[in-house]
Each structure stands twice: as structure tokens, then as C-alpha cells.
C-alpha positions in Angstrom: 89.0 4.5 -56.2 91.8 2.5 -56.4 91.8 -1.5 -57.7 93.1 -4.2 -54.9 94.9 -7.2 -56.1 96.2 -10.1 -55.4 93.2 -11.2 -52.3 93.6 -14.1 -50.4 90.2 -15.1 -48.1 91.4 -15.0 -44.4 90.8 -18.1 -42.3 87.8 -18.3 -40.0 88.3 -16.1 -36.9 91.0 -14.2 -38.4 90.9 -10.9 -39.3 90.3 -9.3 -42.5 93.2 -7.1 -44.5 93.0 -4.9 -47.0 94.7 -7.2 -48.9 92.1 -9.5 -48.8 89.9 -6.9 -51.0 90.6 -8.2 -54.5 88.4 -6.2 -56.7 86.5 -3.3 -57.0 83.4 -5.1 -57.8 84.2 -6.9 -54.5 83.6 -3.3 -53.0 80.9 -2.1 -54.5 78.9 -5.1 -53.5 78.7 -3.3 -49.8 77.6 0.0 -51.1 74.0 -0.4 -49.6 75.3 -1.6 -46.2 73.9 0.1 -42.7 76.0 1.5 -39.8 76.7 -1.8 -36.9 76.7 -3.8 -39.8 79.5 -6.7 -40.9 81.5 -7.9 -44.1 81.0 -11.6 -44.4 82.4 -13.9 -47.3 79.6 -15.8 -49.0 80.1 -17.5 -52.6 83.8 -15.4 -53.3 81.8 -12.6 -53.0 82.2 -10.0 -49.7 78.6 -9.3 -48.7 77.4 -7.0 -45.7 75.4 -9.0 -43.0 74.3 -8.7 -39.2 75.8 -9.2 -35.7 73.7 -12.7 -35.7 74.7 -13.8 -39.3 78.2 -13.6 -38.7 78.5 -15.1 -35.4 76.1 -18.0 -36.1 77.7 -21.6 -34.9 76.6 -22.9 -37.8 79.2 -21.2 -39.5 82.1 -22.9 -37.4 84.1 -25.8 -39.4 83.9 -27.6 -36.2 80.6 -27.7 -35.1 77.6 -30.3 -36.2 74.3 -29.4 -34.9 71.5 -31.5 -35.6 68.1 -31.0 -33.7 68.7 -29.7 -31.2 66.1 -29.0 -28.3 65.8 -27.4 -25.0 67.9 -27.1 -22.2 70.8 -29.3 -24.2 74.2 -27.8 -24.7 77.6 -28.2 -26.7 79.7 -31.0 -26.1 83.1 -31.6 -27.3 82.9 -35.6 -28.9 86.7 -35.5 -29.6 86.2 -34.5 -33.6 83.3 -31.6 -32.9 80.9 -30.3 -30.7 77.6 -31.2 -30.7 74.4 -30.6 -29.3 73.0 -33.5 -26.0 71.0 -33.6 -23.1 73.3 -32.6 -19.6 74.7 -35.4 -17.8 75.1 -33.6 -14.6 74.4 -30.3 -12.6 71.8 -28.0 -12.4 70.0 -26.2 -14.6 67.8 -27.6 -18.0 65.8 -30.6 -17.9 67.7 -33.7 -18.9 68.9 -36.5 -16.6 71.9 -37.9 -14.8 73.8 -39.2 -12.5 75.6 -37.6 -9.4 79.0 -39.4 -8.4 80.1 -37.1 -5.5 79.6 -33.6 -4.9 80.8 -31.7 -1.6 78.8 -29.5 -0.5 80.3 -26.1 1.8 77.7 -23.5 3.4 79.2 -20.1 4.8 77.3 -20.9 7.9 79.6 -24.2 8.8 77.7 -26.2 7.6 79.2 -29.0 5.4 78.2 -32.2 3.8 78.5 -35.1 1.1 75.6 -35.4 -2.0 76.5 -39.0 -3.1 74.6 -41.2 -5.8 70.8 -43.1 -5.0 73.0 -45.5 -4.5 74.9 -45.0 -2.1 73.0 -44.8 1.9 73.1 -42.2 2.7 72.6 -40.5 -0.1 73.0 -37.0 1.8 75.3 -36.5 4.9 75.6 -33.6 6.8 78.6 -32.0 9.1 77.7 -29.5 11.1 79.7 -27.2 12.5 79.8 -23.9 14.8 75.9 -23.6 14.2 74.6 -20.0 15.1 70.1 -20.3 16.1 69.7 -19.0 12.9 71.5 -21.4 11.2 69.1 -23.5 10.3 65.4 -21.8 9.4 63.0 -23.7 7.9 59.8 -21.8 6.4 56.0 -22.7 7.0 56.6 -23.8 10.7 55.2 -22.4 13.7 57.2 -20.8 17.1 58.0 -23.1 19.7 56.1 -26.1 18.6 57.6 -29.2 18.4 58.8 -30.8 14.8 58.1 -33.8 13.7 57.4 -35.8 10.2 54.1 -35.8 8.6 52.2 -38.3 6.6 53.9 -37.3 3.3 57.5 -37.3 5.5 57.5 -33.7 5.5 58.8 -31.8 8.1 56.0 -29.8 10.0 54.6 -28.7 13.6 53.2 -30.6 16.0 50.2 -28.4 17.4 49.6 -28.5 21.0 46.1 -28.7 20.6 47.0 -32.6 20.0 50.6 -32.6 21.3 52.4 -31.7 24.2 54.0 -28.5 24.3 57.6 -27.8 25.0 56.5 -26.9 28.9 54.7 -30.2 29.4 57.4 -32.3 28.2 59.5 -30.5 30.9 57.3 -32.3 33.2 58.9 -35.8 32.7 62.5 -34.2 33.8 64.6 -36.3 36.0 62.8 -39.8 35.0 65.7 -42.1 34.6 63.4 -45.1 34.0 60.3 -46.2 32.5 57.3 -44.6 33.4 56.0 -47.4 34.4 58.9 -48.2 37.0 58.6 -44.6 37.9 55.0 -44.9 39.2 55.8 -48.1 40.6 58.2 -46.6 43.1 56.7 -43.5 43.9 53.2 -45.6 45.1 52.1 -45.8 48.3 52.4 -49.2 50.1 48.4 -49.3 49.7 48.9 -49.1 45.7 51.8 -52.3 45.6 49.9 -54.5 44.0 49.2 -53.3 40.2 48.6 -55.2 37.5 48.6 -53.7 34.1 47.0 -50.5 35.7 44.2 -52.8 37.3 43.7 -52.2 40.8 43.5 -56.2 42.1 42.5 -55.6 45.8 41.0 -52.9 48.1 42.1 -49.6 47.6 42.3 -47.9 51.4 42.7 -44.3 51.9 44.7 -43.4 55.2 42.3 -41.0 56.4 38.7 -41.5 57.2 36.7 -39.0 55.2 39.3 -36.8 53.8 40.5 -38.1 50.1 38.3 -38.5 47.1 38.0 -39.8 43.3 38.7 -36.9 41.2 38.0 -33.4 41.9 35.1 -31.3 40.4 37.1 -30.0 38.0 38.5 -33.6 36.7 36.2 -36.3 37.0 36.5 -40.0 36.6 34.9 -41.1 33.1 33.0 -44.1 34.4 32.6 -46.5 37.5 32.6 -50.2 36.7 31.5 -52.1 39.6 31.2 -56.1 39.9 27.7 -58.0 40.3 26.2 -58.2 44.0 28.4 -54.9 44.9 27.9 -52.6 47.5 28.1 -49.0 48.1 28.3 -47.4 51.9 27.5 -44.0 53.3 28.7 -44.2 57.0 27.8 -41.6 59.8 30.9 -42.5 61.3 34.3 -45.0 60.7 32.9 -48.5 60.7 29.5 -47.3 61.2 26.9 -47.7 57.9 24.4 -45.3 57.2 22.7 -45.8 54.2 23.8 -48.9 51.8 22.8 -49.3 47.8 23.7 -52.6 46.7 22.9 -53.8 43.5 21.3 -57.7 42.7 20.4 -58.7 39.3 18.7 -55.8 36.9 17.6 -53.9 40.8 19.3 -51.7 43.3 18.1 -51.8 47.1 18.8 -49.0 49.2 19.6 -50.1 53.1 20.2 -48.6 56.7 18.7 -47.7 59.3 15.0 -48.0 57.9 13.8 -44.7 57.2 15.8 -43.9 53.9 14.9 -40.5 52.3 15.8 -39.3 48.6 15.8 -35.8 47.6 16.0 -34.9 43.7 16.3 -31.0 45.2 13.7 -30.4 41.9 15.6 -32.9 39.7 13.6 -35.8 37.1 13.2 -38.9 38.2 12.6 -41.3 35.3 11.8 -44.5 34.2 11.1 -45.8 38.0 9.2 -48.4 38.9 7.7 -48.4 42.6 6.2 -51.6 43.7 5.2 -51.1 47.7 5.2 -48.2 49.9 3.8 -44.6 50.7 4.8 -41.5 48.5 4.4 -38.6 50.0 5.0 -35.0 48.7 7.1 -36.9 46.0 7.6 -35.1 42.4 6.3 -37.2 39.6 6.9 -35.5 36.7 6.8 -31.7 36.5 4.5 -30.8 39.9 4.6 -31.7 43.5 1.7 -34.3 44.1 -0.6 -34.0 47.5 -0.1 -37.1 50.0 -1.1 -39.9 48.5 -0.4 -44.0 48.3 -0.4 -45.3 44.4 -0.3 -49.0 44.1 1.0 -48.7 40.3 2.6 -45.2 38.2 2.4 -45.6 35.0 0.2 -49.5 34.8 -3.2 -50.3 34.7 -5.1 -48.9 38.2 -4.3 -46.2 40.6 -5.9 -45.8 43.9 -6.5 -43.5 46.1 -5.3 -41.2 44.0 -6.3 -37.4 44.8 -4.3 -35.7 42.2 -1.0 -35.6 40.7 1.1 -34.7 37.2 3.2 -36.6 34.8 5.8 -35.8 32.1 5.2 -35.8 28.7 4.8 -39.1 27.4 3.7 -40.7 30.6 0.0 -41.5 31.2 -2.1 -42.4 34.0 -4.5 -45.7 34.1 -7.5 -45.4 35.7 -9.3 -48.6 34.9 -7.8 -51.0 31.2 -9.9 -48.3 29.1 -10.0 -45.0 30.4 -7.0 -43.8 30.3 -5.3 -39.9 30.3 -1.9 -39.7 28.1 0.7 -37.1 28.2 1.9 -36.5 24.9 5.2 -35.7 23.7 3.8 -32.7 21.5 2.2 -31.5 25.2 -0.9 -32.7 24.9 -3.3 -34.1 27.2 -5.9 -37.0 25.9 -8.3 -38.1 27.9 -10.1 -41.6 26.3 -12.5 -44.1 27.5 -13.9 -41.5 30.4 -15.0 -38.3 30.8 -12.8 -35.1 32.1 -14.6 -34.0 35.5 -13.9 -30.8 37.4 -14.6 -30.9 40.6 -17.4 -27.5 41.8 -14.9 -24.3 42.9 -12.2 -25.8 40.9 -11.2 -23.6 37.6 -9.9 -25.1 34.5 -7.8 -22.6 32.5 -5.6 -23.2 29.6 -3.2 -20.9 28.8 -2.5 -19.0 32.2 -1.2 -19.9 35.8 -4.4 -18.5 37.1 -8.1 -17.6 37.0 -8.7 -14.0 35.9 -11.7 -11.7 36.9 -13.5 -10.0 34.0 -17.0 -8.6 34.3 -16.7 -8.9 37.5 -16.9 -12.8 37.9 -14.5 -15.4 38.3 -15.1 -17.9 35.5 -14.1 -21.5 36.3 -13.3 -22.3 32.3 -11.4 -19.6 31.0 -9.3 -19.7 28.0 -6.0 -16.9 27.7 -3.9 -16.1 25.1 -1.3 -13.5 24.4 -1.2 -14.2 20.4 -1.3 -11.5 18.2 -3.8 -13.0 15.9 -5.8 -14.2 18.6 -4.7 -18.1 17.9 -4.1 -19.0 21.5 -7.9 -17.4 22.8 -10.1 -18.7 20.5 -12.9 -21.6 21.0 -13.9 -24.0 18.3 -16.7 -26.0 18.3 -16.6 -28.7 15.6 -18.9 -31.6 14.2 -17.7 -34.1 11.7 -20.5 -36.1 10.8 -22.2 -37.0 7.6 -25.6 -36.4 9.0 -27.3 -33.3 8.0 -29.6 -32.6 11.3 -26.5 -32.8 13.7 -24.9 -29.6 14.1 -22.1 -28.3 16.4 -23.6 -26.7 19.3 -23.1 -24.2 22.1 -25.6 -24.7 24.6 -26.4 -22.5 27.2 -29.2 -24.2 29.7 -30.6 -22.7 33.1 -32.9 -24.2 35.7 -34.6 -22.9 38.9 -33.5 -25.5 40.7 -30.2 -25.3 43.2 -29.2 -29.0 42.9 -27.6 -30.4 39.6 -29.7 -33.1 37.9 -32.8 -31.5 39.5 -35.4 -29.3 37.7 -37.4 -26.5 38.5 -39.8 -24.3 36.1 -38.3 -21.0 35.5 -40.9 -17.3 35.7 -41.0 -15.1 32.9 -38.6 -12.2 32.6 -36.2 -14.9 34.1 -32.6 -15.0 32.3 -31.6 -18.0 30.8 -28.0 -16.6 29.5 -25.7 -14.8 27.5 -23.1 -13.4 26.2 -20.8 -10.0 27.1 -18.2 -8.4 25.5 -15.6 -7.1 27.9 -12.8 -4.6 26.9 -9.7 -3.5 28.9 -10.4 0.2 30.1 -7.1 0.8 31.2 -7.9 -0.4 35.3 -9.9 -3.9 34.9 -12.0 -6.0 32.7 -15.1 -4.5 34.0 -16.7 -2.4 30.9 -19.0 -4.5 29.1 -19.3 -2.9 26.0 -21.9 -5.2 23.8 -23.8 -8.1 25.0 -26.5 -10.3 23.9 -29.4 -11.9 26.6 -31.4 -14.2 26.3 -34.9 -14.4 28.6 -38.2 -16.3 29.2 -40.8 -14.6 27.5 -44.1 -15.1 28.8 -45.8 -17.7 30.6 -43.7 -21.1 30.9 -44.8 -24.8 31.5 -43.7 -28.2 30.5 -42.5 -28.3 26.9 -43.6 -24.0 26.8 -40.7 -22.0 27.1 -41.2 -18.9 24.9 -38.2 -17.0 24.8 -36.8 -13.2 23.4 -33.7 -12.0 22.4 -32.1 -8.7 23.8 -29.2 -6.6 22.2 -27.4 -4.2 23.6 -24.5 -1.7 23.2 -23.0 0.7 25.7 -22.8 4.5 24.4 -19.8 6.8 24.0 -19.4 7.9 28.6 -21.1 5.1 29.2 -20.6 2.3 31.7 -22.8 -0.3 31.1 -24.5 -1.5 28.2 -28.1 -0.4 27.0 -31.2 -2.8 25.4 -31.2 -1.7 21.8 -33.2 -4.5 19.7 -35.2 -7.2 21.0 -36.5 -10.2 19.0 -39.7 -11.3 21.0 -41.1 -14.5 21.1 -43.9 -13.8 18.2 -40.8 -13.0 15.8 -41.6 -9.3 16.2 -37.9 -7.3 16.0 -38.6 -3.7 17.6 -36.3 -1.1 19.5 -35.9 -1.4 23.3 -37.1 2.2 23.4 -39.1 4.1 21.4 -37.4 6.2 19.1 -34.3 4.2 20.0 -32.9 2.8 16.8 -32.0 3.9 13.6 -32.1 1.3 10.3 -28.7 2.8 8.4 -27.5 6.4 8.6 -27.0 9.8 6.2 -24.0 7.7 5.2 -24.6 4.4 5.3 -28.0 2.8 4.1 -29.2 -0.3 3.4 -29.0 -1.4 -0.5 -32.6 -2.6 0.0 -36.2 -3.4 2.0 -38.4 -6.6 1.4 -41.6 -6.2 2.4 -44.7 -9.3 1.7 -47.6 -8.4 0.3 -50.2 -6.9 3.0 -47.1 -5.5 4.6 -48.2 -2.2 5.9 -45.4 1.2 6.9 -46.5 2.8 10.2 -45.2 6.1 11.7 -45.6 7.6 14.8 -48.1 5.0 16.3 -50.2 4.4 13.1 -50.6 8.4 12.5 -49.5 7.7 8.9 -50.0 4.4 7.6 -49.4 3.2 4.0 -50.7 -0.6 3.3 -50.0 -3.0 0.6 -52.3 -5.1 -2.0 -51.7 -6.4 -4.9 -49.7 -3.7 -7.2 -50.9 -0.7 -5.0 -49.6 0.7 -1.9 -52.6 3.1 -0.4 -52.2 5.7 2.3 -55.1 4.9 4.3 -54.4 7.2 7.3 -52.5 10.7 6.6 -51.5 12.7 3.2 -48.8 11.7 0.7 -46.5 14.7 0.6 -43.5 15.1 -1.0 -41.9 18.5 -0.3 -38.7 20.2 -0.3 -37.2 21.9 3.5 -40.3 20.4 4.7 -42.7 22.8 3.3 -45.9 22.3 1.3 -45.3 25.2 -1.0 -42.0 23.4 -2.9 -43.7 19.9 -3.3 -42.8 17.9 -6.1 -44.4 14.9 -7.2 -42.7 12.6 -9.5 -45.3 10.3 -11.3 -43.8 7.7 -13.7 -45.3 5.1 -15.9 -49.3 4.6 -15.9 -50.2 5.4 -12.4 -53.0 6.9 -10.3 -53.9 9.9 -8.1 -57.4 9.5 -6.6 -59.1 11.7 -4.2 -55.7 13.7 -3.2 -54.8 17.1 -3.4 -51.6 18.0 -4.8 -50.2 21.4 -3.1 -48.1 23.4 -5.7 -46.7 20.3 -7.6 -44.5 19.7 -10.5 -45.3 16.9 -12.2 -42.2 15.5 -14.0 -42.7 13.2 -16.9 -39.9 11.5 -18.8 -41.9 10.1 -21.2 -45.5 11.4 -22.1 -48.3 12.2 -19.5 -51.6 11.3 -19.9 -54.8 11.7 -18.6 -58.2 9.9 -19.2 -60.2 13.6 -18.6 -60.0 17.0 -18.3 -57.3 19.0 -16.5 -59.4 21.8 -14.5 -57.2 24.6 -13.2 -58.9 26.1 -9.9 -59.2 29.8 -9.6 -55.9 31.9 -9.2 -54.3 28.9 -11.1 -52.0 28.4 -14.0 -50.1 26.4 -16.0 -46.3 28.3 -15.7 -43.8 28.2 -18.4 -40.0 28.3 -17.4 -39.3 31.7 -17.5 -35.6 31.4 -19.0 -33.7 28.1 -20.7 -31.0 26.9 -18.8 -28.6 26.6 -21.6 -29.0 26.3 -25.6 -31.2 23.6 -26.6 -33.5 24.2 -23.8 -37.6 24.9 -24.0 -40.6 24.9 -22.5 -44.5 25.2 -23.9 -47.2 23.4 -25.9 -45.6 21.0 -28.4 -47.2 18.1 -30.9 -45.5 14.9 -32.3 -45.3 14.9 -35.9 -43.0 13.8 -39.3 -40.2 15.6 -40.3 -39.8 16.9 -43.9 -35.8 17.2 -44.4 -33.1 17.4 -41.9 -34.0 19.1 -39.1 -32.1 21.0 -36.8 -33.4 22.5 -33.1 -34.8 25.8 -33.6 -35.7 25.9 -37.5 -38.9 27.5 -38.5 -41.3 25.3 -39.8 -44.6 24.6 -41.5 -46.8 22.4 -42.2 -46.5 21.8 -46.1 -50.1 20.5 -47.5 -49.0 17.8 -50.8 -47.0 15.2 -48.3 -48.4 16.6 -44.3 -44.5 16.7 -43.3 -42.9 19.9 -41.4 -40.3 21.7 -43.9 -38.1 24.6 -43.5 -40.3 27.9 -44.3 -38.8 31.1 -45.5 -40.8 34.9 -46.2 -40.0 35.0 -50.1 -42.6 31.6 -51.1 -45.6 32.0 -53.2 -48.6 31.0 -51.9 -48.9 27.5 -51.7 -45.2 26.6 -52.6 -42.7 25.1 -50.8 -41.9 27.2 -48.2 -44.9 29.2 -47.7 -45.4 30.9 -44.4 -48.7 32.3 -45.0 -50.4 28.7 -42.5 -49.4 27.4 -39.4 -45.4 27.6 -38.1 -43.4 25.9 -36.0 -40.4 25.6 -34.4 -38.1 22.2 -34.3 -37.6 21.3 -30.6 -36.6 17.5 -31.2 -35.3 16.9 -34.7 -36.0 14.1 -37.4 -35.3 13.3 -40.4 -37.4 12.9 -43.9 -40.1 10.5 -42.9 -39.3 10.1 -39.4 -41.1 11.4 -36.1 -40.4 15.2 -34.7 -41.4 17.2 -31.8 -42.3 21.1 -33.2 -43.4 23.5 -30.5 -46.4 25.6 -30.8 -46.4 27.8 -28.2 -43.7 28.8 -25.7 -40.1 29.5 -24.9 -37.5 28.4 -26.5 -33.4 28.5 -26.4 -31.4 28.6 -29.4 -27.9 30.2 -29.3 -26.6 28.8 -32.3 -29.4 29.1 -34.9 -31.0 32.4 -33.0 -29.4 35.7 -34.0 -28.6 37.7 -31.7 -31.7 39.7 -30.1 -32.9 43.0 -28.6 -35.3 42.4 -26.0 -38.8 42.3 -26.3 -38.2 43.5 -30.1 -40.7 41.3 -32.2 -38.9 38.1 -34.7 -40.3 37.7 -38.2 -40.0 35.0 -40.4 -36.6 35.2 -42.5 -36.1 35.4 -46.3 -33.5 32.2 -45.5 -35.7 29.0 -45.3 -36.0 27.9 -41.3 -34.4 31.4 -39.7 -35.9 34.4 -38.0 -34.8 37.6 -38.2 -35.0 40.9 -36.0 -35.1 43.2 -39.7 -38.9 42.9 -41.4 -38.2 41.5 -45.2 -38.6 44.5 -47.8 -38.4 42.1 -51.3 -41.9 42.6 -53.3 -44.0 39.8 -52.4 -42.3 38.7 -49.2 -44.9 37.8 -46.4 -44.1 39.6 -43.5 -45.1 38.0 -40.3 -43.9 38.1 -36.5 -43.2 35.2 -35.2 -42.8 36.1 -31.5 -40.3 38.2 -29.3 -37.1 38.3 -28.1 -37.0 37.6 -24.1 -33.4 37.7 -24.0 -30.5 37.8 -26.5 -30.9 34.6 -27.8 -34.3 33.3 -26.1 -37.1 33.7 -27.5 -41.3 33.7 -26.9 -42.9 31.8 -29.4 -45.9 33.0 -30.5 -46.8 33.4 -34.3 -49.5 35.8 -35.0 -52.1 34.7 -37.2 -52.1 37.2 -40.0 -49.6 38.4 -42.2 -48.9 41.3 -44.8 -47.4 40.7 -47.8 -45.1 43.2 -49.0 -45.8 45.6 -52.4 
């Protein structure tokens, strides 16, 4: 590459020529340039540079930027370009003063925007404007446009302001509205002052014009003191008048004025005199009667009427019936009496018939919990002998307040439970009745209580239990009542000392005395399936059976059975052993309680050791008088013991020991084994061993244990 000489730096903004590249070294400085970069003179040397580095404003000789902020613009101050806030126009965030701007829109609206000291500040000149020339978003169509409290344009809602249709009603009004009313009013309305009627308002035709309508009514009517409202029966003929005086309105007329409220209420009325016939006072029609005071202290000649909630009836100064706002009626200072044949019904509008009777006092409810058909009788008293009572009384006298003696068997009172059978309320399901139970007299009135229930498919209650006057609780019929069932029994039966148990009219009687129950009549037999042949009598503890015959009994004794004398077996009787053990570890036979000489196991074959009198394991190869000698008394362990503790030894009987015995051949003799504590079906053959039979196999694992008294020594 050649060498360029005579390089002259170009002026800023002019083109770079080849003559300005003076040395090859200068070009070599550009050897690492990238595509798209520019050549820039820096300190007398040309270097590669990016576009942003090449056109930076700070590189201009007449640009002086200092502390620029967002939104500022470049302005020329006569010698250089400097950054400054904008003084007008739009864009940027600065402030300034607008002197005068002319605005012209495409749809014919022109105007001037003047500075803030000019009034008006904005002037618009409307030219040819089409319906779509001006549109304000957020307004509602067909409503009047007004300015709201913030001086913004808004729609005037028709719920508060007139609609366009309503504004058309004043079309044609050419002067003030009051003037229009005055000019169009009839002659009778000519004297108006501030829309107040100063004289009589007269209709031009009798009985034709109305004040208001059924749909549009006047809000209030104000009349002066002493004013009169007159209803006429004909023109100029008064029929009924209502005259005002201080705090009072008086009806007047032809002397027979009637007020018909047509089932509507009349409240807070003070009736001072006169007759009230068939008048509704409160909520119910009353019978004809004369009242001197309603809501006062005295009512005379009353024959039945009703008051509304919160009102009261005062009979005397301290006898008052109050109708509370909560719907309750309170009687204070007097008794509440209902005449004969007039019932009291709570919860219904009429009396119902139940059990064939129309009861005078009824509580009828429909609650799912029964609370509105329940009766509470409560007494709140600190006196222990002052209970709440429900009293049933009966007299043989027909006049209330008079008395006559009842006879034996007379019914005094009772309770019937009646169920709806789908037709009526005449089906009694249970009852409790009380009767006179014997001869009665003054202060002498025996009684009995009879409990009755109705059986399935029955139509009347049947007497079941009777508690009589002497305190005996008995069934109403022989063999008619059971105590408990096979599934539901009583927990306990407690009888006093000396009590007796009677079966079938003293056919069998057991009498209690201190610690003894004596069968005085009949025998005591506990049998299976109703037969004497399979009796099972269990005697526990120390008991005595005196002069009683036990037919084929089984005596089961959890502990020991002790007799004070001999047990004599009659002819053709025996002591029967259980022929087959039900499981491993079972036995039956003659046993003895003894002391163990080692840790025993069920089924061990043992002998009585003469040195310590303890039962030890025996074997066939022990020498005479040595430990394990099988030549003396033998037994089998049925209740195992440990060294020095008690055990139970079977001396003769039947024993099953699956884990201890070998598999045995039925009826095979069993011998003392050469292994201590075991038995074997194989006869020992070792010299000097004892050959001794201990019993015979009944099954493969059950042994009839009956050791022979003699033995043989093998030689």
C-alpha cells in the first residue's frame, strides 16, 4: 500500500477526501474496524467509530448543552444552541404564555385561543355545522345537557329533571307562567295572592267536581279552628256535619248519624256517652251492650267484647285484664272464669272431639316439637312441702260446691291417651284410671290405680296392672302380665327379709329367712329341656341341701366340694368320668393336692420322692430308692407347680395331653419311659430297667391312667 502525504483535516460537516489521509500508520489504526462503522478524527489520529459517536451534538462547535432535563428543547441564543424549557406550543412538560392561536377544524368550526388575561379566553365561531359536527362522549342520548357541580357538561336524568317531551308542554307560553295561570283561570279563582286561595272555592255544578283523583291526591288538608265539613243529601240540604272545636270533632246531622268502619280499625277513641251496639272494639265483634268507659277504670253491663294488643279492660280499680303487645292476655287482681258450657280453646278456633268428648279446656297445636300443645304446672317456692299439683276431683253431688259421698268402685279420674286412626280421635291406646277401692266415709277414702293398654287389633284399652288400696301391685287378670321378655329383662329383683315366692297359687313356695331360701312347698329341680333326667344343679360356696333328692345331678364345683359325711352311692349308681377330653389339657378322675419338686408341665409322669415328699419326674432306668425310682406311687400332673409350690396330681382317671403323649394305639398298654416324665408304648429292654404299666390308650392322645401296683425288672 502506498503512502499519502499532505493531509489537511476537513472542517466539521464536510466530506473526508483522500488527500487528508497523510500516513499509512493512520490507516493502520483502522485495521480493526467493523462493518457499518465510520472514520472519526480524534487527537490527530483517525479511528473507527459508531454512528452515535460520529453524530453526537456535543461534537458541534456551536452547541453548548449543559444539565439537560427531560422535555427541554434546543434554542438558538444568537451565538450557539443551548438547552432550555419550551415557551409555547404542545409537547414537553414546560410552561409558557400563549399570546394568540387561531384554530380551524375541517367541519367548519373556527376560533381563537387567547392568553389567560383575555376574556373570553377561547372564542369559537360556528359555521355550517352538521348534526355530527360536535359530539361529547359520556352523555346520554335524548337528555338535556347541563353543567354539574364541577362545571362539567353532564346529562340531566329524567328521574330528576324534565324530559324533552315535558319541555314541549310550555310551548306557546309567551309570558311569565303565573301570568298565564291568572289569565286562564275561571272567575271563581280570580282572587289569587301568592297561589293562596283567599275566598270560597266554588264549583260551577253541584256534586261534579273533585279535589284530586284516585291516582293523584292532595298531600294534606288544613282547616281553620271551628271549621265545618258538610255532606249534603240535596243542594242546600245538610245531611251530616263534622264540626271542629278545641281538640274535638263532633258529628252532627239529622240525629241518626252512623259510622261504618267496614272492618277497619278505630284506635284511641274516647266514647263519653251513648249506646254502642254491634261495634268492633279491637279485633272482634262484640255483642250489644252499653259501655260507660272503655280503657278506663270501670265497665258496667258488659256482655263480652275484645280489645286490641296493648289495650286493657278494667273491671274495678285493681281487677284488670291486659292485652299485651306480645300477644299475651294477663288477668290481675281477679279470677278468670268461664261460664258452664263455654269452652276455652288455645291454639285453634273451635273445640275438637276426642275420645267421644268435647272437652271444655283444650290446647291444640301444630308444632313439630309439641311445644304449642304442652301444659306446664310449676310452683316456685322455698317451702319444701309446697309442690305443683294436678288435681282430679269427683263428687257424688250434682251441684258444684255441694258434697256427697262416693261409693266403692266409683271412678274418680283418669288420663286417656287417644290416637288418630285415620278417621277420628276416638281410639284409646292407653289409660290410667283411679277408683274408690272399698267402703268410704268421712276422711276415709281407699283408692286403687288401674293401668290399661290396647292390644294390637284391639279397639279398647284392657286393664293390665292394678295398685290397690293395701299397696299390692297385681295383674288385672291371672297370668295376664309378664315382667320383661326373653330379649329384655330386668337388671335386679330386690325382695325384703321374709319375702316369699309363690308359683301357681302356692303350688310351689320358697320363703326367705336370714341367709336361707327355704322351699316349703314342692321340689327344687333345675332341669334341661323340661326333664328331670338331665338336671344340672350348681352349688357354690358352702351350701346345705337337706332332705332333698337330686335326680341324676351334675355337681359343678369351681373350687372344692366338701362334704361333712360319707357320700353313699345307691344301687345301680356310679361316679361317671368324662369319657373323652374336649381338648389338650383336659382330665377327669381322682386327684390330690401336693407339693412340686421341680418346674412341672401338664401330663408329666411323676412319683412321690421319699427324701423330701415332693412329686418328681420318674423314669424306668432309675435304681431302687434313687431319684426317679418308678417302683412306688405314681401320678400325672394336671395342675403344674414349681419347686416347693403346690400342684395337682391325677392318681386315677382319664387325661388328654396332645403335646406330652406320643401317638398311641387304642387299647395299647403304656409304660414308664426311660426318659424322665414321659410314657411310652414300647416296653423297656435295658438291663435293670423297670417295666411297669401306667394305663391304656383310649384314643391316640387320651390315656386311661391306672398304674399297676406291681412292676418287673428287666434282666
